[in-house]
ROLO-28982 format. One record per residue (C-alpha): x, y, z. Coordinates in pm, whole numbers, padded with zeros to 5 digits, always signed. Layout:
<pts>
XYZ;...
</pts>
This chain:
<pts>
+04248-03237+03073;+04204-03023+02763;+04575-02989+02695;+04624-03361+02753;+04352-03441+02501;+04502-03199+02250;+04845-03351+02301;+04703-03697+02233;+04551-03578+01905;+04879-03413+01809;+05077-03729+01875;+04829-03949+01687;+04845-03714+01388;+05224-03708+01393;+05230-03334+01467;+05473-03147+01694;+05389-03102+02065;+05182-02808+02187;+05287-02536+02425;+05092-02516+02751;+04836-02236+02794;+04522-02153+02992;+04212-02333+02869;+04026-02052+02692;+04301-01791+02663;+04316-01632+02317;+04520-01852+02085;+04487-02167+02293;+04443-02477+02075;+04148-02703+02155;+04199-02964+01881;+04438-03026+01594;+04405-03269+01306;+04533-03323+00955;+04377-03083+00707;+04102-03240+00492;+04199-03301+00130;+03934-03056+00010;+04114-02773+00190;+04469-02872+00095;+04688-02635-00105;+04942-02757-00365;+05303-02726-00257;+05249-02734+00118;+05495-02936+00320;+05258-02972+00619;+04895-02876+00674;+04684-02879+00990;+04327-02797+01086;+04292-02630+01425;+04013-02547+01664;+04129-02265+01889;+04008-02007+02137;+03966-01646+02039;+03748-01353+02151;+03433-01182+02030;+03379-00807+01993;+03352-00759+02369;+03642-00992+02454;+03434-01293+02561;+03581-01635+02466;+03473-01794+02137;+03591-02099+01947;+03709-02075+01588;+03861-02314+01338;+04128-02252+01079;+04391-02400+00851;+04771-02394+00873;+04978-02433+00554;+05356-02465+00593;+05605-02454+00303;+05810-02756+00205;+06171-02789+00318;+06359-02665+00623;+06252-02330+00772;+06481-02028+00744;+06665-01896+01051;+06404-01763+01290;+06127-01970+01136;+05880-01927+00851;+05736-01574+00834;+05358-01588+00858;+05070-01451+00652;+04744-01464+00848;+04487-01476+00567;+04125-01367+00610;+03891-01512+00348;+03621-01338+00151;+03246-01390+00177;+03143-01755+00144;+02827-01762+00355;+02713-01798+00715;+02640-02171+00738;+02873-02402+00929;+02939-02622+00626;+03097-02325+00444;+03407-02317+00669;+03711-02317+00434;+03928-02534+00660;+03679-02818+00601;+03518-02741+00265;+03810-02565+00095;+03850-02215-00044;+03751-02083-00382;+04024-02155-00643;+04150-01796-00652;+04210-01794-00277;+04378-02134-00285;+04610-02010-00559;+04684-01696-00355;+04785-01917-00061;+05001-02141-00283;+05188-01838-00415;+05276-01727-00061;+05402-02077+00017;+05627-02073-00289;+05766-01741-00170;+05864-01891+00166;+05574-01783+00386;+05358-02002+00606;+04988-01919+00567;+04741-01948+00854;+04376-01890+00772;+04094-01847+01020;+03741-01954+00934;+03612-01686+01178;+03432-01778+01499;+03083-01914+01435;+03160-02060+01093;+03173-02426+01191;+03190-02354+01564;+02915-02270+01820;+02717-01952+01763;+02663-01745+01450;+02929-01585+01234;+02910-01214+01317;+02969-01115+00956;+03173-00793+00912;+03213-00749+01287;+03551-00584+01249;+03689-00627+01600;+03575-00989+01637;+03732-01077+01301;+04055-00904+01403;+04073-01119+01716;+04014-01432+01506;+04291-01339+01260;+04544-01259+01533;+04467-01557+01755;+04503-01787+01454;+04872-01689+01447;+04910-01770+01815;+04736-02105+01772;+04940-02203+01466;+05267-02123+01642;+05160-02336+01939;+05118-02631+01702;+05418-02572+01477;+05730-02418+01637;+05882-02366+01292;+05657-02060+01249;+05813-01723+01322;+05659-01458+01546;+05695-01214+01252;+05369-01190+01062;+05144-00983+00842;+04767-00986+00792;+04611-01020+00446;+04259-01053+00315;+04015-01004+00031;+03670-00843+00052;+03521-00945+00388;+03877-01052+00464;+04015-00715+00355;+03780-00553+00605;+03910-00799+00866;+04272-00726+00773;+04225-00351+00821;+04063-00400+01161;+04341-00644+01249;+04599-00382+01156;+04446-00136+01397;+04467-00358+01707;+04734-00622+01636;+05025-00469+01825;+04826-00390+02139;+04618-00711+02136;+04912-00947+02083;+05239-00794+02207;+05375-01150+02218;+05381-01149+01837;+05579-00932+01595;+05315-00777+01368;+05463-00603+01061;+05175-00478+00839;+04857-00561+00650;+04748-00627+00292;+04383-00541+00223;+04244-00619-00123;+03900-00514-00242;+03829-00407+00115;+03486-00257+00188;+03515+00058+00399;+03276+00325+00528;+03007+00055+00524;+02846+00194+00835;+02760+00504+00631;+02626+00305+00335;+02431+00035+00521;+02267+00285+00754;+02080+00418+00448;+01876+00095+00445;+01500+00145+00445;+01193+00008+00269;+01209+00062-00105;+01574+00167-00139;+01749+00022-00449;+02090-00146-00454;+02273+00168-00570;+02454-00025-00843;+02658-00235-00598;+02678-00603-00695;+02560-00838-00421;+02455-00557-00188;+02132-00729-00080;+02325-01034+00033;+02596-00839+00214;+02348-00617+00398;+02143-00918+00503;+02448-01112+00624;+02545-00806+00828;+02200-00782+00985;+02216-01150+01081;+02557-01094+01236;+02443-00788+01428;+02137-00978+01550;+02368-01230+01714;+02625-00980+01841;+02371-00725+01967;+02045-00893+02076;+01953-00569+02252;+01897-00404+01912;+01602-00629+01819;+01721-00653+01459;+01421-00863+01355;+01198-00563+01419;+01371-00384+01128;+01329-00675+00886;+01032-00730+00659;+00873-01077+00640;+01086-01146+00333;+01393-01016+00511;+01331-01246+00809;+01280-01546+00581;+01600-01474+00388;+01782-01429+00719;+01669-01777+00822;+01790-01930+00496;+02120-01740+00512;+02230-01938+00818;+02168-02271+00643;+02338-02249+00302;+02660-02115+00146;+02676-01807-00072;+02636-01967-00415;+02315-02142-00315;+02195-01839-00120;+02220-01624-00432;+01940-01832-00583;+01716-01756-00285;+01788-01383-00300;+01704-01365-00671;+01622-01007-00767;+01539-00887-00414;+01670-00539-00344;+01799-00401-00016;+01468-00219+00021;+01282-00551+00019;+01460-00657+00339;+01329-00386+00569;+01006-00278+00732;+01145+00050+00869;+01452+00273+00828;+01782+00191+00995;+01857+00550+01098;+01874+00478+01470;+02119+00190+01412;+02392+00427+01293;+02592+00429+01620;+02574+00050+01651;+02676+00006+01286;+02973+00238+01333;+03092+00026+01625;+03028-00305+01450;+03120-00228+01087;+03351+00065+01111;+03706+00066+00975;+03936+00313+01155;+04093+00590+00949;+04365+00673+01204;+04582+00492+01457;+04772+00241+01242;+05120+00173+01379;+05248-00042+01091;+05234+00002+00712;+04922-00075+00511;+04890-00200+00153;+04559-00144-00027;+04493-00308-00364;+04187-00219-00571;+04054-00353-00898;+03931-00069-01120;+03644-00277-01262;+03541-00415-00921;+03160-00387-00896;+03136-00538-00547;+03359-00276-00383;+03364+00004-00642;+03678+00213-00658;+03511+00543-00549;+03448+00391-00203;+03813+00290-00173;+03939+00626-00301;+03741+00798-00025;+03907+00572+00233;+04251+00635+00082;+04187+01006+00121;+04102+00957+00487;+04418+00753+00548;+04630+01009+00365;+04486+01288+00576;+04581+01098+00891;+04937+01043+00757;+04905+00665+00766;+05200+00475+00614;+05005+00360+00307;+05089+00191-00022;+04793+00207-00262;+04782+00029-00598;+04508-00001-00857;+04470-00275-01121;+04293-00156-01439;+04170-00497-01560;+04092-00659-01224;+03744-00727-01094;+03674-00809-00729;+03812-01165-00716;+04072-01089-00985;+04243-00845-00749;+04396-01143-00565;+04609-01244-00863;+04665-00893-00997;+04797-00757-00667;+05003-01053-00551;+05348-00940-00668;+05303-00593-00521;+05160-00734-00197;+05445-00984-00162;+05709-00716-00220;+05537-00505+00047;+05544-00802+00287;+05909-00873+00214;+06001-00514+00300;+05796-00510+00618;+05927-00838+00748;+06288-00743+00673;+06265-00407+00849;+06438-00371+01187;+06215-00336+01493;
</pts>
């Protein structure tokens, strides 16, 4: 019944037919529709909005939505190579989902530049952002599943998409791209994963966030209160056994409630000058193992090349944090390309790094396997 309903939607929208698959298998498409105008990207030849099945941290089925942007013109032999893009932080509320509300201008421009270069771009919203349940913010493994299964879903809808793909992301999405890189080959052997581009990617967060306790300041990191709170809300949903509310102060619990109802720009007004220390009623020391599992970014075990781009004047993910991660990757002999951009802030890294990232992608997708 589900596939028949999906096929009917596809036909009514003038889209190509879907491949058959089990109902809630990862990558199975539940619905497909034309992409809303607010989420459209200039220069696309075709654009779809999908609802598809993916998996949470433990492998249980979850629904996610996402956008598919296909270049204009006929596809090259073998189909359009694919960039699976993971967006940056936009909030936890359902109405923030980029495939419905649109991306920030810098991310839309980033997508348009990939299209002009001859790549299709598929972009998950992440499970819980516009679909049942909460967004488990910065849950690395869940986000990786969402990013990978978006490629499967897009290829089921549009057969002009190649199985060759890379992951890319900024900020929260950079974190997702790195976690994707670690599991992509094993999780989806049906696809041809070639590498990952991570820009302004927060790493070693399990070490930083575990310092949370009453009275601690924000350590000079822009937006840290918001990011820590979003993470606690995500962990509360992913790990109810941890009783996350017991760590939150009354103000922390109230901000957590608001965080699930509004997008980031509006939420900033509610946070005001609250510090990380204002969120908590007791230290997070005993959450360290859970944070490592939930937030951690592996420093070994990558089987395809990585590209890291970092803005030198980024105050959201300061360069010392990234340099520490680069040192860890170098020590593990990871195939790494690392570039810094002297005049780029956090968002500005998207534009500053594009040419280098695209050249990296071109090389990876052209390599023999």
